[in-house]
C-alpha positions in Angstrom: -8.6 -6.8 -2.8 -11.2 -4.1 -2.5 -11.4 -1.5 -5.3 -12.7 2.0 -4.3 -13.4 4.8 -6.7 -13.6 8.5 -6.5 -13.1 11.7 -8.5 -12.4 15.5 -8.0 -15.5 17.7 -7.8 -15.7 18.4 -11.6 -14.9 14.7 -12.3 -12.1 15.5 -14.7 -9.8 13.5 -12.5 -10.8 10.0 -11.5 -9.1 7.7 -9.0 -9.1 4.0 -8.4 -7.7 2.7 -5.0 -7.0 -1.0 -4.7 -6.3 -2.1 -1.2 -5.7 -5.3 0.7 -7.1 -3.8 3.9 -10.7 -4.5 4.8 -12.6 -1.5 3.9 -13.8 -1.0 7.5 -10.1 -0.9 8.7 -8.9 1.7 6.3 -7.4 4.5 8.3 -7.8 8.1 7.3 -5.0 10.7 8.4 -5.3 14.3 8.8 -1.9 16.0 8.3 -1.5 19.1 10.6 0.3 21.2 7.9 -1.5 24.4 6.4 -1.8 23.0 3.0 -3.7 19.8 4.1 -5.7 21.6 6.6 -6.7 24.2 4.0 -7.9 21.7 1.7 -9.7 19.6 4.3 -7.5 16.6 3.4 -8.1 13.1 4.7 -5.6 10.9 3.3 -5.2 7.2 2.6 -2.4 4.9 1.7 -1.7 1.2 1.4 1.8 0.1 0.6 0.4 -3.2 -0.5 -2.3 -1.6 -2.7 -2.4 0.3 -6.0 -3.6 3.8 -6.9 -4.5 4.8 -10.4 -5.1 8.5 -11.1 -6.8 8.9 -14.6 -6.9 12.3 -16.2 -6.5 14.3 -19.4 -2.9 15.5 -19.7 -3.9 19.2 -19.1 -6.5 18.5 -16.3 -4.1 19.0 -13.5 -1.1 20.9 -12.2 1.7 19.6 -10.0 2.5 21.8 -7.1 5.5 21.6 -4.7 6.0 23.5 -1.4 8.1 23.2 1.7 10.7 20.6 1.3 9.8 19.9 -2.2 9.7 16.2 -1.5 6.5 15.4 -3.3 4.2 16.7 -6.1 0.8 17.6 -5.1 -1.8 16.9 -7.8 -4.4 19.7 -8.0 -7.3 19.8 -10.5 -7.0 22.9 -12.9 -10.7 23.3 -13.0 -12.2 22.7 -9.6 -9.1 23.2 -7.4 -9.4 19.7 -5.7 -6.3 18.5 -4.0 -6.3 14.9 -5.3 -3.0 13.3 -4.2 0.6 13.7 -3.3 3.0 11.8 -5.3 6.7 10.9 -4.8 8.9 9.5 -7.6 11.9 7.0 -7.0 13.8 5.3 -9.8 10.9 5.7 -12.2 8.2 4.4 -9.9 5.6 6.5 -8.1 4.1 6.3 -4.6 1.2 8.5 -3.5 -1.2 9.3 -0.8 -4.8 9.9 -1.9 -7.0 12.6 -0.5 -10.1 10.5 0.1 -12.1 13.6 1.2 -11.3 15.7 -1.9 -12.0 12.6 -4.3 -15.0 11.4 -2.2 -13.4 7.9 -2.2 -16.3 5.5 -2.0 -17.1 4.2 1.5 -14.4 6.1 3.4 -14.2 9.8 2.5 -16.5 11.1 5.3 -15.0 9.1 8.1 -13.2 10.5 11.1 -9.4 10.9 10.9 -6.3 10.1 13.0 -4.3 13.5 13.3 -0.6 13.2 12.2 2.3 15.7 12.3 5.5 15.4 10.2 6.9 18.8 10.9 10.0 17.2 12.8 11.2 15.3 9.8 14.0 16.3 7.6 13.8 15.9 3.7 15.6 12.4 3.8 13.2 11.1 6.6 10.2 12.4 4.9 11.1 10.7 1.6 11.9 7.5 3.4 8.6 7.4 5.2 6.6 8.1 2.0 8.5 5.4 0.0 7.8 2.9 2.7 4.2 3.7 3.5 2.6 5.3 0.5 0.7 3.3 -2.3 2.4 2.3 -5.5 0.7 4.5 -8.1 0.4 5.7 -11.7 -1.1 8.6 -13.5 -2.6 7.5 -16.7 -3.7 9.7 -19.5 -7.3 9.7 -20.4 -8.2 10.4 -24.0 -10.8 13.2 -24.7 -14.1 11.5 -25.9 -15.7 13.0 -28.9 -17.9 16.0 -28.0 -16.6 16.2 -24.4 -14.1 18.6 -23.0 
């Protein structure tokens, strides 16, 4: 298992992406929707991996749009789109914006374009639950003198 780390621009949100894939084989996707294009997103997911997003409770907002099938995690300070998260039965899965978080060793690679605009909400949820990374958001405590 490789563990890759990254953070939003202001470093108030940190990510740890564990993957079973060889680092050189990790594919990056470029979604064609206006939100992802506007944020320069290059996303990565591994259904056999693990994503941990660490932040103070008030460091991010959850944003929904379109079919409202996922929450988009946006840093309140720097505006970085960090990840999209979907919940199912108390468990979360996510796709990580490797470009926005400058994920070690992969963030600046070229991408594979993808389009999901023909999916209905049920198809979209099923794809995300099958292919996104098991994830959790953990609250990071404020350190003395920081924050």
